C-alpha positions, 0 to 999 in steps of 0.5 A: 201583596200575594206572593206566588211560588215563582217569586220566591227564591231559596238558600239551601246551603245554610249549614249549622255545625256544633263541635266540642273540640276538646281542649283547644289551648294555646301554649301561653300561661294565663295567670288567672286560670288553671291552664298549667296542664297545657303548657310546654312543661305541663302534664300534657307537654303541650307545645306549639307544634301540637297546637298548630296540628290541633288547629289544622284538624279542627279546620279539616272537620269544619271543611269536611262537614261543610262539603261544597259550602262552608257552614254559615254558623259554627258553635264551638266549646272547650276553647281557651280564649279569643286568641285561639279563635283568632289563630283558627279563623285568621292564621290557619287554613280556615282563614279562606272561609271568612269567619268572624267570631264571638266568645264568652269569658267564663269563670270556669277554673280551667278558663275554657269557653264557648264560641260562635264562628259566623260568616258575615254575608250569611249572618249579620250579627246585631248583638251578643251577650253571655249569661253566667250561672250562679249555683245555689250551692256555693261549693259547686265549681263555676261553669261556662257561661251561655253565649247568646247571639242575635243576627239577621239572615238573608231573608231578614228573619232574626235568629237567636242562637245560643251556645252552651256547655253544661257542667260535666259528669266528671265526679258522677252523673248524680253528684253533678246533676243539680248543676246541669239542672240549674244551668238548664233553668237559666237557659229556659228563663232566657228562652221564655223571655225571648218567646214573649218579646219576639214577634216571630221567634227563631231559636237555635240552641246548640251545645254539649249539655253533658246529658242525654235527651231524656235526662231531667235538665233537658226534658223536664227543665229546658222542656226540649221534647221529641218531635211529634206530629203536633208541633207548637211554634213556641215549644222547644224540640230536640232534633237528636231525641231518638228513643230507640237509637242504634248501639253505635249511635252517639256523639260521645263514648264512655266506657264502651257506651255511646251517648248523645250529649251534644244537641240541637234544640229549636222552637217549633216555628223552625219546624214548619215548612210554612215559615220562611226559615225552617230546618231542612227535613226537621233533622239534625245529623251526627258527622261520623266520617271514618277519619274522626274514628279509631278502633276501640281496643278495650271495648268494641267497635269504634270510638272518637279519634282523640287528640290526647289519651291522658298525657299521651299525644294521640294525634286525633281530633276530639273525644266528641263527634260534631253535629250539624243541621241545615236551614232552608231560607226562603225570601223574595227576589 
C-alpha cells in the first residue's frame, strides 16, 4: 500500500550516547582480577564516598547529554562489573530514567568491561552476545570483549549495536598497534556476517578505540570511511572522521594534544533519509560543556575534568568527553 507523508509519524528523541567513564570501580575486592588499586587501602584510596560521587557525576553527564529526554541507548566502557551498573541504574538518581543494562565479562586483567544501558520502551532487547579477542602473540595482555546487542525500535526496525574498548596505547602507539588491528579484524568479521544475513541492516558501532579515524585499525581494517557524497548502504562510515579538525577538538587529551579516539561508526543505510531509520543530519557530536572541563595548567587551554590525577582525588568526571548522535525514526501511525 502506498503511504503518504501525512500517514507517517516520527520519533525525534532517540539519542545515542557513548562515554568512557574512567575507572568505575566499586570498593569490594574481586579475587579474580587486579582491582587492588581501587580498594580503600589501595593506591587510589578508593572508598564508598568517592564511589558514590562517581555515580552522581556519571548520572549528571547522562542527564545533561539527554537534555529534555533521556538517551535511549548509553554505551559505557571502563566499568568494573554488573554490580556498579546496578548501583548506577537502580540505586542512584539515574534510577528515575528507567534503564536496564547488559555488559561483558572480559578477560581484561583489571576486570574492566563495556556495557549498554537501554530504555525498554525505546529499544526492545532481543538478544546479546560478546566476542572475545584472541591475539596471535600470546604474550599480549588480554583485552575487553566486544558487546553486541540486537534490539527492535519503535518502527519495528532491527538495530545491531556494538560497544567496544580496544587496547590502550599505554606502552606506546606502535608497540600496541597490532592489538588494535586484530581487535578491529574481529569486529569487521562480525559486521561482514551481519551484512550478509540481515535483509535491511542497521549497524551502530560505538566505543573507545584508542585510535584516530585515519589509523590502520579503523580505516584499513574496520574500513570505516569518511562520509562522502556517494554513500553505499553496506559500507561503514565514521561520523567523527574530520580531516581538518580544530586544535581544541577531541574526546581525549594527552600531553597537551587533543585526539578523537571515541567513535560512532554506522553502515551507509543509516545515512539515507530514504531509510525509515537514519542518523539526524548524518552527524555526531562531542559533548564538551564547561562542567566537564578544567584549565590545563601544564600545557594550554582546557582538558577533561578527571576523577583522579594519579592517586590524588580530583573530584571530576572522566579523562574522556562523551559523544552522542540522534536517530530519526519514521513509522506508520
